[in-house]
C-alpha distance (Angstrom), angle and dihedral (degrees) to the residues before:
residue distance angle dihedral
M1 . . .
T2 3.82 . .
T3 3.85 114.6 .
L4 3.79 124.4 -133.2
Y5 3.83 87.3 -113.3
L6 3.82 90.7 57.2
Q7 3.83 93.0 43.5
M8 3.88 88.9 55.0
T9 3.82 91.4 45.3
E10 3.82 89.6 50.6
K11 3.83 93.7 49.2
L12 3.79 91.4 47.0
S13 3.83 91.7 49.9
A14 3.75 89.9 49.7
H15 3.74 92.3 48.3
W16 3.89 89.8 52.3
R17 3.83 91.6 50.6
E18 3.80 93.7 48.8
N19 3.82 96.3 41.4
N20 3.74 107.1 43.6
N21 3.80 92.4 -98.7
A22 3.78 93.7 -54.7
Y23 3.84 114.2 152.7
P24 3.70 122.0 -122.6
R25 3.80 119.8 -114.3
K26 3.70 97.8 -113.0
F27 3.82 148.5 -45.6
V28 3.90 115.3 -110.1
L29 3.72 116.2 -153.3
S30 3.85 134.7 176.0
P31 3.77 116.7 -123.8
A32 3.89 88.6 -103.0
L33 3.82 92.2 51.7
R34 3.79 88.8 47.3
D35 3.73 90.1 55.0
E36 3.87 90.5 48.4
Y37 3.84 88.6 49.0
L38 3.82 89.9 53.6
R39 3.76 91.1 50.7
N40 3.82 88.9 49.6
L41 3.72 91.5 47.1
G42 3.79 88.8 56.1
L43 3.79 89.4 57.6
V44 3.84 96.4 51.2
T45 3.81 101.2 41.5
I46 3.79 137.4 62.8
P47 3.83 108.9 -94.3
G48 3.82 111.0 -107.9
E49 3.79 92.3 25.0
R50 3.82 99.1 73.2
D51 3.78 125.6 103.3
M52 3.68 104.9 -130.6
S53 3.72 93.7 -168.7
A54 3.81 89.4 76.9
T55 3.73 97.1 -158.8
K56 3.85 95.6 149.9
H57 3.79 136.6 26.6
M58 3.87 108.3 -150.1
G59 3.81 90.7 -26.4
V60 3.83 96.1 -44.5
P61 3.82 114.5 117.0
I62 3.77 118.3 -114.8
E63 3.78 118.9 -142.1
I64 3.76 125.4 -167.2
D65 3.84 118.7 -140.1
E66 3.75 121.4 170.3
A67 3.80 92.2 -142.9
S68 3.89 99.2 44.0
P69 3.82 117.8 116.3
G70 3.82 87.8 -157.6
V71 3.71 118.4 -79.8
M72 3.78 141.2 170.1
V73 3.78 112.1 -138.2
A74 3.77 107.3 -141.1
A75 3.78 125.4 -139.3
D76 3.83 89.2 -97.5
G77 3.80 92.0 51.9
S78 3.83 96.4 -105.3
E79 3.85 117.7 134.6
V80 3.72 122.7 -122.9
A81 3.85 115.3 -163.0
L82 3.84 112.4 -125.7
Q83 3.84 95.3 -152.6
């Protein structure tokens, strides 16, 4: 099973490859997905060294939107589904 953290990382890596290393604008997560991300983050970081505010994923801002299905907003403004 792929975690949300890994899905976001895979989408970000693909965006870099396809856009000459340009960063996407942001990730947009629902509150439930943010909570899942934080649980995943606890699995991939050293306890006590993680930022539980989760305002960025690998340098890309994370925005919380109640209605979001979970997307990455690409550099050109298009939305890429995370799941």
